[in-house]
C-alpha positions as MATLAB code, in Angstrom:
seq = 'XXXXXXXXXXXXXXXXXXXXXXXXXXXXXXXXXXXXXXXXXXXXXXXXXXXXXXXXXXXXXXXXXXXXXXXXXXXXXXXXXXXXXXXXXXXXXXXXXXXXXXXXXXXXXXXXXXXXXXXXXXXXXXXXXXXXXXXXXXXXXXXXXXXXXXXXXXXXXXXXXXXXXXXXXXXXXXXXXXXXXX';
ca = [
       0.022   -0.025   -0.012;
       2.769    2.342    0.835;
       4.518    1.832   -2.476;
       1.296    2.687   -4.360;
       0.963    5.955   -2.522;
       4.633    6.780   -3.197;
       4.199    6.110   -6.879;
       1.114    8.193   -7.096;
       2.848   11.036   -5.135;
       5.854   10.915   -7.434;
       3.577   11.016  -10.485;
       1.670   13.970   -9.225;
       4.573   15.742   -7.582;
       7.765   14.990   -9.581;
      10.999   15.436   -7.692;
      12.162   18.403   -9.917;
       9.168   20.456   -8.544;
       9.880   19.643   -4.902;
      10.096   23.235   -3.556;
       7.949   24.973   -6.137;
       4.198   25.266   -6.200;
       2.511   22.234   -7.614;
       0.522   22.490  -10.844;
      -1.958   19.999   -9.364;
      -2.941   19.440   -5.746;
      -3.300   21.876   -2.856;
       0.299   22.636   -1.955;
       0.777   26.244   -3.012;
       3.070   28.036   -0.673;
       3.150   31.282   -2.742;
      -0.604   31.970   -2.582;
      -0.354   34.685    0.024;
       2.659   36.203   -1.718;
       0.686   36.473   -5.031;
      -2.295   38.006   -3.237;
      -0.086   40.540   -1.542;
       1.415   41.466   -4.917;
      -2.038   42.118   -6.323;
      -3.589   43.659   -3.260;
      -0.817   45.075   -1.100;
      -2.912   46.428    1.789;
      -6.270   45.934    3.406;
      -7.298   49.420    2.288;
      -6.881   48.483   -1.393;
      -9.106   45.417   -0.841;
     -11.781   47.589    0.808;
     -11.639   50.200   -2.070;
     -12.169   47.367   -4.552;
     -14.988   46.007   -2.495;
     -16.646   49.435   -2.205;
     -16.258   49.992   -5.924;
     -18.019   46.791   -6.701;
     -20.811   47.537   -4.307;
     -21.178   50.923   -5.904;
     -21.391   49.253   -9.360;
     -24.181   46.933   -8.055;
     -26.005   49.834   -6.590;
     -25.897   51.689   -9.975;
     -27.195   48.614  -11.728;
     -29.965   48.215   -9.180;
     -30.945   51.893   -9.541;
     -30.946   51.674  -13.341;
     -33.288   48.625  -13.156;
     -35.583   50.413  -10.730;
     -35.744   53.501  -12.887;
     -36.656   51.284  -15.884;
     -39.427   49.575  -13.950;
     -40.798   52.910  -12.701;
     -40.754   54.221  -16.268;
     -42.708   51.142  -17.544;
     -45.178   51.474  -14.655;
     -45.743   55.160  -15.441;
     -46.344   54.338  -19.070;
     -48.837   51.701  -18.142;
     -50.608   54.084  -15.772;
     -50.806   56.743  -18.504;
     -52.160   54.202  -21.028;
     -54.834   53.159  -18.557;
     -55.746   56.725  -17.780;
     -56.115   57.411  -21.511;
     -58.214   54.203  -21.888;
     -60.463   55.360  -19.074;
     -60.824   58.810  -20.598;
     -61.745   57.243  -24.000;
     -63.967   54.382  -22.936;
     -64.800   53.685  -19.346;
     -66.354   50.269  -20.129;
     -63.218   49.079  -21.876;
     -61.109   50.206  -18.951;
     -63.227   48.331  -16.452;
     -63.183   45.209  -18.678;
     -59.405   45.443  -19.049;
     -58.916   45.512  -15.316;
     -61.437   42.855  -14.419;
     -59.837   39.780  -12.904;
     -61.229   36.361  -13.746;
     -60.351   33.031  -12.238;
     -59.698   30.554  -15.004;
     -60.472   27.644  -12.566;
     -64.160   28.594  -12.301;
     -66.367   26.409  -14.449;
     -69.908   27.030  -15.708;
     -72.751   24.648  -14.951;
     -72.661   23.415  -18.634;
     -69.005   22.701  -18.339;
     -69.395   20.814  -15.085;
     -72.241   18.722  -16.547;
     -70.150   17.942  -19.614;
     -67.184   16.943  -17.517;
     -69.379   14.654  -15.470;
     -70.689   12.946  -18.523;
     -67.234   12.158  -20.037;
     -64.647    9.712  -18.847;
     -61.043    8.748  -19.727;
     -58.972   10.479  -22.376;
     -61.937   12.676  -23.516;
     -62.378   13.976  -19.964;
     -58.654   14.739  -19.645;
     -58.609   16.539  -23.016;
     -61.765   18.504  -22.059;
     -60.369   19.421  -18.655;
     -57.198   20.713  -20.216;
     -59.142   22.792  -22.716;
     -61.669   24.162  -20.178;
     -59.134   24.573  -17.382;
     -56.742   26.614  -19.421;
     -59.085   29.018  -21.038;
     -58.497   32.676  -20.422;
     -60.512   35.516  -21.895;
     -58.851   37.392  -24.720;
     -56.498   34.621  -25.726;
     -56.459   33.004  -29.091;
     -58.957   30.148  -29.082;
     -57.519   26.664  -29.536;
     -60.318   25.650  -31.801;
     -59.511   28.332  -34.356;
     -57.014   27.080  -36.941;
     -53.833   29.148  -37.113;
     -53.088   30.974  -40.396;
     -50.943   28.879  -42.700;
     -49.462   29.195  -46.162;
     -51.762   26.552  -47.587;
     -55.509   26.381  -47.007;
     -57.095   23.525  -45.007;
     -58.437   20.418  -46.863;
     -61.917   21.150  -45.600;
     -61.801   24.881  -46.414;
     -62.698   27.757  -44.118;
     -65.489   27.256  -41.543;
     -67.600   30.425  -42.019;
     -70.078   29.417  -39.320;
     -67.454   29.281  -36.546;
     -68.188   31.313  -33.430;
     -66.137   31.535  -30.241;
     -67.245   28.914  -27.654;
     -67.374   31.480  -24.751;
     -70.292   33.318  -26.477;
     -72.259   30.089  -27.111;
     -71.645   28.635  -23.670;
     -73.822   31.316  -22.103;
     -76.889   30.647  -24.293;
     -76.698   26.880  -24.766;
     -77.518   23.935  -22.512;
     -75.200   21.125  -21.688;
     -76.431   18.907  -24.554;
     -76.101   21.724  -27.123;
     -72.659   22.639  -25.707;
     -71.581   19.032  -26.183;
     -72.779   19.036  -29.777;
     -71.046   22.339  -30.305;
     -67.758   20.853  -29.068;
     -68.180   17.918  -31.437;
     -68.683   20.304  -34.354;
     -65.811   22.631  -33.517;
     -63.176   20.190  -32.377;
     -64.195   17.227  -34.457;
     -63.962   15.048  -31.380;
     -66.817   12.935  -30.277;
     -67.178   13.154  -26.501;
     -70.123   10.707  -26.316;
     -69.322    7.199  -25.114;
     -70.281    4.728  -27.825;
];
């Protein structure tokens, strides 16, 4: 065992580097000397540290000023919207919980099982007003094989006026997915 350690030690620390700092390992007797050459006194170290803290403070103040400018711009835009159309301003600031489900949606969820239910929960659970509807096909370079659906209407508008059965049929029409268990 002792011979193996000696061989490893000689491989890592060759005899010609005996009193010099090692390129590998932790034996570095001149570390403090190198530090004292770079930073001769404690005052120099403190000056460098204060300069770095000053730099960080300037960065923080710059970010804060940018955030305040954005907030002021948003407040000005909302003030202008309120001045132009009060109803739109109220609608823009209304908060809606996307987890709340309508009675029709709850009935539809209760009537489905398995993969259809999971798919429907994902669609209903992630809906937010004002976002691009999933049912609407994104614009592409080539037209769809079926052509454009001119009768398409957003689901949110129809959900309020239709019952659960009609809502289910509407989903089948729009998504092309049959939620009924056969």
